[in-house]
N, C-alpha and C positions, 0 to 999 in steps of 0.2 A: 504494500500500500504506500502510495506516494505521501510526501509530507502534507501536500494540500488536501489529499483525500482524508488523511488522518485528522487534520484540523476540521474539515467539513463534518466528518463522522462524529468527532467530539462535540462540535457545535450542535449538531442535530440531537445527539444524546443529551446534552445539557438542556437544550430547548425542551426536549420531551420530558425530562425530569421536572423542569419548571412548570410545564403545563400540568403534569400530574399533581405536583405540589399545590398549584393554584386551585385545581378542582377539589383536592383533599382538604386544604386549609383556608384558602382566601376567597373562594367564590361566595358571593352574597346569598344569604337565605332571605327570601321575600315572603311577607305575610301581610294581610290587610289590617289586622288589629295590632296597633303599635302604641305603646310598648306592650309586649306579650308577657304575661306573668305565668311562670311554670314552677313546679316544685320537684325537688328530689327528696324522697322520703326514706326513713330508716329501713334498712334491709334490702333496698332495691339494688339490683345488679346494673352494671353499665349497659348491658343489652336491654334491660327493662326500661331504663331511663331513656335510651335512644328511641325505643318503640313509642314511649309516651310522648316524647318531643315530636316525633313524626306524626302521631295521631292528632296532636294539638296544632300541627301546621307550622311548627317552628323550624324543623329541619326538612329541607326540600329533598335531599338525597340521603336517606338513612344508612344505606349500605356504605356509601363513601364516608359518612360520618363515623360509622363503626370502625372502618379501616383506619381512618385518621387517629381515632382514639387508641386503638391497639398499637398502631405503628409507632406513634410518638409517645407512648407510655402514659397516656391520660386515663386509660380505662380503669385502672385499679386505684385511682386517687380521688374519685368523686366524693363530694361532701354534701350532706343534707342541707337543704336551704330552700328559700323561696327567691326566685331569680326574675329579674326584669330585663328584657331584651328589646332593643329597637329594631325596626325593619331594616334589613340590609346587613345584619350582623353576620360575620363569617363563622365557619366551623371552628376556627382557631379561637375566636372570641368566646364562643360558647364553651368550648373545652377548657379554656383557661379559667373562665368564671367558675365552672362547676368543680374544677379540680383544686381551686384555691379558696373557694367560698366567697369570692368577691362578686360585685354587682348584684348582691342580694336585695330583694325587696322585702324588708322587714315588715311583717304585718302590723299595722296600727289598729289596735282593738279598743273600742270604747265600751267600758262596763258601766251601764247606766244605774242610777240610784234605784234601790228597791228590788233588785234581782236577787233571787235565792242562789245559794252556792251551786246547786244542781244546774240552774240555768246558766250561770257563769261558766261552768265546765262544758256545757254544750256549745256555747259561743266560742270558747277557746278551742274546742275540738274542730269546729268548722273553720275558724279563721287561722289557727296556728298549727293545726294537725296534731294536737296532743291526744293522749289516751285518757278519755274522760273517766274511765274506771279507776285509773291510778290517781287522778285528781280527786275523785270522791273519797278514796282511802286517806289522802292527805288532809282532808277537811276535819278528820278526827284527831289530828296530831297537834294538840294545843301547845306542845313544847316549842313550836315554831313561833308562837306569839312573842315570846321574849319580853314580856312586861309583867311586873309584879301587880298583884291585886286584879288580875284579869278575870278570875272566877269563872272561866268559860269551860264548857264541856265539848265544844267544837269551834271551828273557825267561822261558823255562820255569824255574820255581822261584822267580821274583821277584814273582809276583802273589800278594801276601800274603792268605791266607784271612781274611775279615772280613765283617761285615755293612755294606754300603754303601748309600747313598741317592743315586740318580742321577736326573736329569731324563730324561723320555721322549725317546729318540733323541738323547741327548747325543752329541756328536762322539766317535768311537771313540778318538781320540788323547787326549782329555781324560779318558776313563775309564781308559785305561792309565796316564796320568800320575798320576791320583789313587791308583790301586792301588800304583804305585811309590813315591809319596809316603808312603803308610802303611808300606811296607817300609822306607824310609829312616828314618822315625821310630822304628821298632822296632830296626833294625840300626844302632844309634847308635855313637858313638865307642868305647865300651867293647867292643862286640862286634866292631867293625872291628879294634881293637887286639888282641883275643884271636885273631882270624883270622890276623893277621900273626905273632903269637907261635907259632902252630901251623904256620907256613910253608905256609899254604894260601891259595888264592884264595876269594873269597866263593862263586863257582860250585862249587868243590869241597866247601865246607861244605854248601851246599844240596844237592849230589848225595848226600852221606851222609845228610843230613836227610830227603831224599825217599825213600830206601830204608827208613830207620827208620819213616817215615810209612806206608809200604806194608806193613811187617811187623807192626805192633801197634797196638791201640787203647788199650792200657793205659799210662797216663802213667808208672807206676813202672818199666816195662820199657824205655822209650825210651833213657835213658842207658846201660843195660846192653847193649842191642843195638848202640848206637853204639860203645861201648867194644869190644865183641866184633869188630866189623868193622875197627876200627883195629888190633886185635891181629892179624887176618888179613893186613892190609896190611903191617904191620911184619915179619911172618914170610914175606912173599912168597907167600902163599896166595891162591888165587882166592876172591873174595867168595862166589860161589855163592848169590846173593841172588834168591829167587823173584820179588820185585816187578820186577826188571829183565827177567825173561822175560815177565811179564804185559804189560810195556810194549811188547814187540816182536811178540807174537802178535796176529794180526788179529781174533780173535774173543774176546779176553779182556775182563774178567777171568773166569777159569774155573779149574776144577781142572786143574793142570798134568799133562802126560803126559811120559813119558821122552823121546819124540821132540822135544818142545818145547825140551829142553835142548840140542839139536843145531842149533837155528836159527842161521844165520850172521848175525851182527850185532855191531857194536862194543859194543852194550849187553848182550850175552850174557855175564854174569859167571861162567857155568859154563865158558865157552870161553876167555875172556880174563882176563889178570891186571890188577890195578889197578882204578881207578875207571872207570865208564862215561864217555862223553864229556860228559855233563851230567846235570842233574836229570831224573827220570822223572815228576815231578808237582810241584805247588806245596805244599810242606810248611807246617805250622802252626808257631806260635811255640815250642811245647814240643819239637817234633822238632828245630827249629833249635838251640835251647838245648842239647838232648841232644848234637847233633853238635859243639857248641863246648865243652861240659863233660861229656864221657863219663865213665861210671863205670869206675874202674880195677878190673880183674879179670884172671884168666887164662883166661876163657872163650873158646872158639874155635868152638863148635857150639851149635845150639839147635834144638828141635823143638816143635811144638804139644803142649800137655798135654791137649787135648780139652775144656777148659773156658774157652777164650778167652785163655789165657795160654801160656807157653812153659816148657820145661825146658832149662836151660843146662848145658853140659858143658865140661870142660877138656881131655879126651882123646877120641880117636875111639872108644875102647872104651866109655867112659862114655856117649858120645852114642848108640852102638848100643843100649845098655841102655835109654836113654830112648825110643828109637824103638820098641823092642819093647813098652815100657809103653804108649806111645801107640796102637800098633796093636791091642794087646789091649783097651784101653779102647774103641777105636772098634768093634771086633768085638762086644764085650759090649753096646754101645749099640744096634747094629743088631739084636741078638737080642730086645731089649726091645720 
């Protein structure tokens, strides 16, 4: 072979290698939805990940993608995570991201006020890919609270509502620890001192707060309702709090029936005196502050006013008048 022929053959060979490399690594993947969010979950093999990416439309040529991963050593290095990719990303870009854990789209999860821990677990399963059964087990581990005077039998009430950013399939215990850390930041020394001044445990404060959370969405009413329930406790009256009934009926929340008030449960505040055994949901900051700093009044009763708020009463006779007003307003609304 002449020198020129060798040069030509080498050039052609080099060009062929570059073409192959281009298709293996740098050719753009095109897709309509951009950015595209995909996940790599625990226990998935490289082949399973590629198949899932291809099914989602992220990878245009899955066979070439698999060859690239195997050939360049990415296949055994994939990391779990939630990833965001823009239209036009190359195979190399995808491989680099999932092998180093970069370009992740950390799920931003909002835990709203008044959700039960079981509901929180379901949201985290959907948004973060956790094992909700493991989360449920952790709810009973009160050693994670790391506060004195907590008096709790579970973490119900301590999972502070907030918007959190979690890595995809972050360990369930790490998630619970982060939520409890947010609670401890909020329930600082001054609030702990206030709890002791009230001769209550943190769990008891959260129990009142959770009932308040279930009763109203109006911030101005929270301290009033908290004060009202303290008044009933001081007078050794049953709390008769509807949210505690919603907590124990299997098909709630719904409009309560008279029969629901007869359900046998330590959480039934129509049948039992004092506080229920613990919080019935995870209350927000404003309800917790209302439970710690209730409004002083002589109110003992309240009923809905038909417009999202409540009418408060000092006597049962005044309460009955308010009930009649509410029923009349509801009847008029149905006629319209």
